[in-house]
C-alpha positions as CSV (number, residue, x, y, z in Angstrom):
1,M,-11.5,7.0,3.9
2,A,-12.4,3.8,2.8
3,R,-14.3,4.2,-0.2
4,Q,-16.1,2.3,-3.1
5,G,-17.2,2.9,-6.6
6,N,-18.9,6.1,-7.9
7,N,-19.0,8.1,-4.4
8,G,-16.9,11.0,-5.6
9,W,-13.3,10.0,-4.0
10,D,-11.9,9.5,-7.2
11,R,-12.2,13.3,-8.3
12,S,-12.1,15.0,-5.1
13,A,-8.9,13.4,-4.0
14,G,-6.6,16.3,-4.8
15,A,-8.8,18.7,-3.2
16,W,-9.2,16.6,-0.1
17,I,-5.2,16.7,0.4
18,D,-5.1,19.8,-0.2
19,S,-7.4,20.3,2.8
20,Q,-5.5,18.3,5.4
21,G,-2.1,19.4,5.3
22,E,0.1,17.1,8.4
23,R,-2.2,18.2,11.1
24,G,-5.5,17.4,9.5
25,D,-8.7,19.5,9.1
26,F,-10.5,21.4,12.4
27,S,-12.1,18.4,13.4
28,R,-9.1,16.0,13.5
29,E,-6.8,18.6,14.9
30,F,-9.2,19.8,17.6
31,I,-11.6,17.7,18.0
32,L,-10.6,13.7,17.1
33,D,-7.2,13.0,17.2
34,R,-6.3,13.8,21.1
35,A,-9.6,11.6,21.5
36,M,-8.7,8.9,19.4
37,L,-5.2,8.6,20.7
38,A,-6.2,8.1,24.4
39,R,-7.5,5.2,23.3
40,V,-4.8,3.6,21.3
41,G,-2.5,3.0,23.9
42,V,1.1,1.9,23.6
43,P,2.6,-0.3,20.8
44,R,2.0,-3.9,21.1
45,G,1.2,-5.2,18.0
46,R,0.2,-4.6,14.3
47,V,-2.4,-1.7,13.6
48,L,-4.8,-1.5,10.5
49,D,-6.1,1.8,9.7
50,I,-9.0,1.1,7.2
51,G,-9.6,3.8,4.9
52,C,-6.2,5.4,5.4
53,G,-6.7,8.5,2.9
54,E,-3.5,10.2,2.6
55,G,-2.0,8.4,5.6
56,R,-1.6,11.3,7.9
57,F,-3.1,8.9,10.8
58,C,-0.9,6.0,10.0
59,R,2.0,8.6,10.4
60,V,1.0,9.8,13.7
61,L,1.0,6.3,14.7
62,S,3.8,5.1,13.1
63,G,5.6,7.9,14.9
64,M,4.5,6.8,18.4
65,G,6.1,3.2,17.5
66,H,3.1,1.4,16.0
67,A,3.5,-1.2,13.4
68,V,0.9,0.5,11.0
69,T,-0.7,-0.9,7.5
70,G,-3.0,1.9,6.2
71,L,-5.7,0.4,3.5
72,E,-7.1,2.8,0.9
73,P,-8.9,1.8,-2.3
74,T,-8.5,5.6,-3.8
75,Q,-5.6,5.5,-6.1
76,G,-4.6,9.1,-5.6
77,L,-4.8,8.9,-2.1
78,L,-2.8,5.8,-1.8
79,A,-0.5,7.4,-4.0
80,R,-0.1,10.5,-1.7
81,A,0.5,8.4,1.2
82,R,2.9,6.3,-0.1
83,A,4.9,9.5,-1.4
84,L,4.8,11.2,2.0
85,D,6.0,7.9,4.0
86,P,8.2,6.0,1.2
87,D,8.8,3.4,4.4
88,G,5.5,2.9,5.1
89,D,2.8,-0.2,4.6
90,Y,0.2,1.0,2.5
91,I,-2.0,-1.3,0.5
92,A,-4.9,-1.1,-2.1
93,G,-8.3,-2.6,-1.1
94,A,-11.7,-2.2,0.2
95,A,-12.9,-2.2,3.7
96,E,-15.8,-5.4,2.4
97,A,-13.1,-7.4,1.2
98,L,-9.7,-7.3,3.5
99,P,-6.6,-8.7,1.8
100,F,-5.6,-10.1,5.3
101,A,-5.5,-13.2,7.4
102,T,-7.8,-14.0,10.2
103,E,-6.9,-12.4,13.2
104,S,-3.8,-10.8,12.0
105,F,-4.1,-7.2,14.1
106,E,-4.0,-5.9,17.5
107,L,-5.9,-2.7,16.5
108,V,-8.1,-1.7,13.8
109,V,-9.3,2.0,13.1
110,F,-11.9,3.1,11.3
111,Y,-11.1,7.1,11.7
112,L,-14.5,8.8,9.8
113,T,-14.6,6.0,7.1
114,L,-17.7,4.2,8.0
115,I,-19.8,7.0,6.5
116,D,-18.0,6.3,3.2
117,I,-18.6,2.7,3.0
118,A,-21.9,1.2,1.4
119,D,-21.6,-1.9,2.5
120,I,-21.7,-1.5,6.1
121,D,-22.1,-5.2,7.0
122,G,-19.7,-6.6,4.9
123,A,-17.1,-3.7,6.4
124,I,-17.6,-4.5,10.3
125,A,-17.8,-8.4,9.9
126,E,-14.4,-7.7,7.9
127,A,-12.8,-6.0,10.4
128,T,-13.9,-8.0,13.0
129,R,-12.3,-11.2,11.5
130,V,-8.7,-9.6,11.0
131,L,-8.9,-8.5,14.8
132,R,-7.3,-10.6,17.2
133,P,-8.9,-12.0,20.4
134,G,-8.3,-9.6,23.0
135,G,-7.9,-6.7,20.2
136,Q,-9.6,-3.4,19.5
137,L,-11.7,-1.9,16.9
138,L,-11.6,1.7,17.2
139,I,-14.3,4.1,15.8
140,A,-14.6,8.0,14.9
141,N,-17.7,8.6,13.1
142,I,-20.4,11.5,12.5
143,N,-23.0,11.5,15.1
144,P,-26.0,9.8,13.3
145,F,-28.4,12.5,14.3
146,C,-25.9,15.2,12.6
147,S,-25.8,12.8,9.3
148,A,-29.3,13.2,9.3
149,G,-29.6,17.4,10.1
150,A,-28.6,20.4,9.1
151,W,-28.5,24.4,10.4
152,Q,-31.3,26.6,10.3
153,K,-30.2,30.0,9.4
154,D,-31.6,33.7,9.7
155,G,-32.0,36.7,7.3
156,Q,-27.9,37.1,8.1
157,G,-26.7,33.7,7.7
158,R,-26.5,33.1,11.5
159,S,-27.1,29.5,12.6
160,T,-30.2,29.6,14.7
161,A,-31.1,26.1,15.3
162,F,-30.4,22.4,14.4
163,A,-32.8,20.6,12.6
164,L,-33.1,16.9,12.3
165,D,-35.4,15.0,10.0
166,R,-35.8,11.6,8.8
167,Y,-33.3,9.5,11.2
168,L,-34.6,6.5,10.6
169,E,-34.1,6.1,6.9
170,E,-30.9,4.6,6.1
171,R,-29.7,6.5,3.1
172,A,-26.7,7.9,1.0
173,E,-26.4,11.6,0.3
174,W,-23.7,14.0,-1.2
175,A,-21.9,16.5,0.3
176,A,-19.7,19.4,-1.2
177,W,-16.7,21.5,0.5
178,A,-13.8,23.1,-0.5
179,G,-13.6,21.4,-4.2
180,I,-14.4,18.0,-2.4
181,E,-17.6,16.4,-3.1
182,I,-18.4,13.2,-1.8
183,R,-21.2,10.5,-1.0
184,N,-21.7,10.1,2.8
185,W,-23.8,7.2,4.4
186,H,-26.5,8.4,7.4
187,R,-27.3,5.5,9.4
188,P,-29.3,5.6,12.3
189,M,-27.3,4.8,15.7
190,A,-29.0,1.5,16.1
191,R,-27.9,0.2,13.2
192,Y,-23.9,0.7,14.1
193,M,-24.9,-0.8,17.4
194,Q,-26.8,-4.0,16.2
195,L,-23.9,-4.6,14.0
196,L,-21.0,-4.4,16.5
197,L,-23.3,-6.0,19.0
198,G,-24.1,-8.6,16.9
199,A,-20.2,-9.4,15.5
200,G,-19.7,-10.3,19.0
201,L,-17.8,-7.0,20.5
202,Q,-18.1,-5.5,23.7
203,L,-18.4,-1.7,24.0
204,V,-15.8,-0.6,26.6
205,H,-15.7,3.0,25.5
206,F,-17.9,5.7,24.1
207,D,-17.4,9.6,24.2
208,E,-18.7,12.5,22.1
209,P,-15.6,15.0,22.4
210,A,-15.7,18.5,22.5
211,P,-12.9,21.1,20.9
212,H,-10.6,21.7,22.8
213,G,-8.8,24.6,20.8
214,G,-9.2,26.1,17.3
215,P,-11.0,29.6,16.0
216,A,-13.9,30.6,18.3
217,E,-16.3,30.5,15.2
218,R,-15.4,26.7,14.5
219,V,-15.7,25.9,18.2
220,E,-19.0,27.4,18.6
221,K,-20.4,24.7,16.0
222,Y,-18.9,21.9,17.2
223,T,-20.0,22.5,21.0
224,R,-23.6,23.8,20.5
225,V,-24.2,20.1,18.7
226,P,-22.0,17.5,19.5
227,W,-21.0,16.0,15.9
228,F,-18.7,13.4,16.5
229,H,-18.4,10.4,18.3
230,V,-15.6,7.9,19.4
231,M,-16.4,4.1,20.3
232,E,-13.8,1.5,21.2
233,W,-15.2,-2.2,21.0
234,A,-13.1,-5.3,22.4
235,K,-13.1,-8.7,20.7
236,P,-13.5,-11.2,23.6
237,E,-11.1,-13.7,24.3
238,P,-12.3,-17.4,23.8
239,V,-13.7,-19.0,26.7
240,A,-11.8,-22.0,28.2
241,S,-13.7,-25.2,27.9
242,V,-13.8,-26.7,31.5
243,A,-14.1,-30.6,31.4
244,P,-16.9,-31.9,33.5
245,M,-16.1,-33.5,37.0
246,P,-16.0,-37.2,37.2
247,I,-19.4,-38.5,38.6
């Protein structure tokens, strides 16, 4: 999770660690990990996981042979990542000011972290800066129409419909579950797309993955409404200049 300021992550770090384990929560284990790993590909260079949290996805990638650096601003999560993976490369830092040289990585990952970042403009610009030409920017995010909505319940507490409101209004709101209380950002999809396109990136993959297992009651929630999307963006190779033909 890439985090900054008073957004709840410092006080929620312990509960977050307890909620994840080695396989992650339901959304990671049964929806997003498989979709993300299908786009990662074979090891071919350096990988940066922006907002790596307790380092679980870094450990997954490292186990596949990738050379991974995890960046995390929350000290409790960073300490946990280092404790679980003493040989790993985990660095304190913020998405909006990456402490890396330009064009340092072949793959940059935002795994459910863009919703935590207030300065989204700075984060996208920095991720693009440290990405090498020909490299990938891989994003898993909550679908904006989900972050702008909520389930309606009947008298027995059953979900009857998903209500959407204030979709076009960019805003931060607090969310709480399982002892975790954090601030997430809702932004319309156009905000993300315009930033990524404006950074000169090219969209090469988009998906709204469905669950592929897990408890039936959890599967229903994530199939009635596609809760997440996965995007892969490429940084183009520079176009070689062609000398003009002599007249």
